[in-house]
Residue, then its C-alpha position, 0 to 999 in steps of 0.5 A: q624110816v619110822q620116826l617118833v618125835e615128842s614135844g611139849g615137855g618142860l618145867v611146871q609147878a605142882g598142880g599144873s598141866l602139860r600137853l605132850s605131842c608125838v608126831f609119827s612118820g615114815a609108815t602107815f599110822s593105822f598099822y601101829v598101836f601107840g602109847w606113852y611111857r616114862q622113865a624117872s632117874g634111876k627107875q625102870r621105864e613104866l607105862v603111862a597110857t596106851f591104846d590096845l589093838s582094839g582101840d581101848i585105852n589102858y592107863g598106868d596106875s599113876a596116870k588114872g584120873r589125871f592123864t588123857i591119851s588121844k590120837d589124831n589119825a589125820k595128823n598122825t599124832v598122839d597126845l598126852q594131856m597131863n593135869s594135876l601134875k605132881p613132883e613124882d611125875t618128873a621123868v623123861y616121857y617117851c612115845n611108843a609105836r608097836s606094829r599091829n602084826r609084826p614084833i616091831r616097836y619104835w621109840g621116840q627120843g623122849t621129852q623131859v617133864t619136870v614138876s617142881s613142888 
């Protein structure tokens, strides 16, 4: 059973930093492509950062220059380093795993990030 468990969310002041972590289990890590998405209250879920099939990284416009996605194949983890946080970054952040060769996608339960002004 595939599981994605996020951690690292919390309350931070504007300008601060947080590091989110996602632990993947239940399947072979290298068979999946990973990313981070977020959903603010009353808004649609949006891309934050994701790896593509070739290993390149795509960032959403709001994340460019401030956030960095990384993964550790040995630990089966995907991290999101968030710097220079703004109140508009407040959202629930979700880890996502997409199968490389099947139309299957998994989501974590989400972790709340709140940025105070």
